[in-house]
N, C-alpha and C positions, 0 to 999 in steps of 0.2 A: 564587568559587576560592581555592584558594590558592597563592600565590607563593614560590619560594624566593628567598632574597636572601644566602645564606651564602657562602662563601670557595669552597667545591666548586665545580669547573667541570663542568657536565653531564658529560662523560667521567668525570670522578672520580665522581660520583653512580652512574653506571652501572657502573662499575668495582668500585667497592665495594658495591654490589647483586649484582652477578655473582659476587663473592667471600663473600658471605654464602650464597648460593643455592648455590653449590659446598660451604663448609665445612660446610654441613648436608641437603648429598646431594638436594639440591632443583631442580636443573639439568634432570633429566628431568621432562616435562611431566606424566607420570601422578604422580610423587611431589609436583610443585609442588599440582596442583591438589586432590590429599589432603589436603595440608597447608592451603592457602587456601580450600579449597572453589569451588564453584562457585554459589551463590546469590550473586545481585546485592547481598545483605546481608551477606557473607562478605568480610572482610577481614584482613590480619595487619599489625603495626606492628614496623617495625625501626628501629633507632637506626644512623645511622654517625658516621664518625670527630671530625665537628664538634657531635657530640652533637644534630643534626637528626634528627626523626623523619618515616620515609617509609611509606606505605600500599603494599603489593603484594595486587594482586587478580587473579584468573583473570581472561584474556581468552580466548572461543571463539576461539582461531585456533592452527594447529597449528604454527605456527613461532614468531609472536610472541603468549606466553600470558600473560606477566607483563607487567601494568600497575601500574607505579610511581609514585607521586605525593605530594606531599608533603604531612603528617599537618596536621589542622586546629590551629591555634594550636602550632604546632611551634615549637622555637626556629630563627630565620631564616626563618620564614614569615610572610608576610603575606594576610589573608583580606581581599579584597576583589571589588568588583560590576564586572561589565563597564562600567559606566557609569562608574565611578571610575577605570579604565583609560582609556577614552574622553574624560574630562576631564582627566585629566594629559599625555594625547597631545596634546589641541588646545591644551592651555596652553604645553607647549613649543613648539608651532608657530606659534603667534599671539601668545602675550604673551612667554615666555621669561624675566621677570625674574626676579631672584634672590628680592626681595620678594614673597610671595606674600599677594596681598589678595584680599579678599572680592569686592570688583569686578570686578577682572581675573580671576580665577575663573568668576564668572557671564557677562563676556563669550566665554571660552573656551568653556563651556556652551552658549552661545548658539547657536552656532553649528552644530551638530546638534540643537538644538531640545530641548535639556536643560533642565526646570526651575532656577530660579536655587537656590542653596544660603542656608539663611536667617543663617548664621554661621560662621566658620572652625573653630569646633570642632565642626561637623558636616561637616567636610569632611578627617578626617585621614587616613583613607585615601587620600584625592587626592592631600594632601601629601606622603605617604611614597612614593606612586607617582613622582609628579615627583622627588623625592630620587631614587630607583630609579634613574631614566631619567638622570637628571644623571649619575649615577655613573659 
């Protein structure tokens, strides 16, 4: 999954997306669906004020038909796997030290039965998640 870590609040992101939709006459469901498409592979990418990119997809719902999420490898987004998030949360709960070591990460990972990491370079996403959680 991709996690946005930029300066825009969730409310700011939604307001900017709504403004984009309004400015481009895409607020009505039928207009948005025609623009974005309904196939699961259909998507549109827009850029927000902080230069982050966001994917807009159609969702099959009469009221909530716009599905926004951070674009892959966009500015201020981090691509992570669920186990990286789990590892970061476990590290913060059970270890919490500023200096992240391979040994400490593996202790935290063992709590939920995750396999050990081989070295810290394999854990860059986990380290970034820990930094974001500390943020």
